[in-house]
C-alpha angles and dihedrals in degrees: 000000000000116000108207111235095215107035113172093000126134117219133189116221115193110185130135096201104087096209093051090047091051091047093051090046090053093047095048093042090053084055092055101260130134107229128212110191131199131180099191138040092247092056095044093050090050088053092046089050095046106036137040118239134198094206142338140227107210131192109209098212114055104177104283094349137064138223098244093110093048092048089050093054094045090051090050089052092046095240112151118225144168130223114237108186145153088217099074094167092053099089123160112259099226098084090263112201100202122112113267113206119183123222127279109030137136121286089241090060092052094046091048095048091050088049091050092049094049095047101037123079118227095265091052092050092050089047093049102038099115089056096056096037102098122185124173101019 
C-alpha cells in the first residue's frame, strides 16, 4: 500500500504554466499534500502572507517577473522550497542552498528534492547542492 510522502502538509506551488501547475498539484495531492497554486508573484505573495506552508515548489521565471520576492519571504518564514524551472542556468547568485530541479524531470526527482529540502538544514543543503541539482533528467 502506498504511503503518502506529504500527508497533512501544505505546499505552495508557484508556476505560470497551467499544465505544469496542474501536474504538480496532482503529484503533490497524490502524496497527501494540500496545494495552494499561484501563477503570479502578486498571488504567491498573498498566499504566503495569509497561509502557512510546509514547503514550496517555485518556478524562477514567472512571465515578465521572477520569484525572488517570494523566495525571500519563504526564507524569512523558514519555509523550505525547491526551484523547479526550465531555466537551469539561471541560478540566484547569493549561493542559494535550495534544491534546483530542471524541467522536465521525473516525479520521483521532484518528490525527493522536496523531501530533502524539508528534512535538511541550510548547511546540509549547501553541502549537497550538486546531488539535488538535476539537469537534464
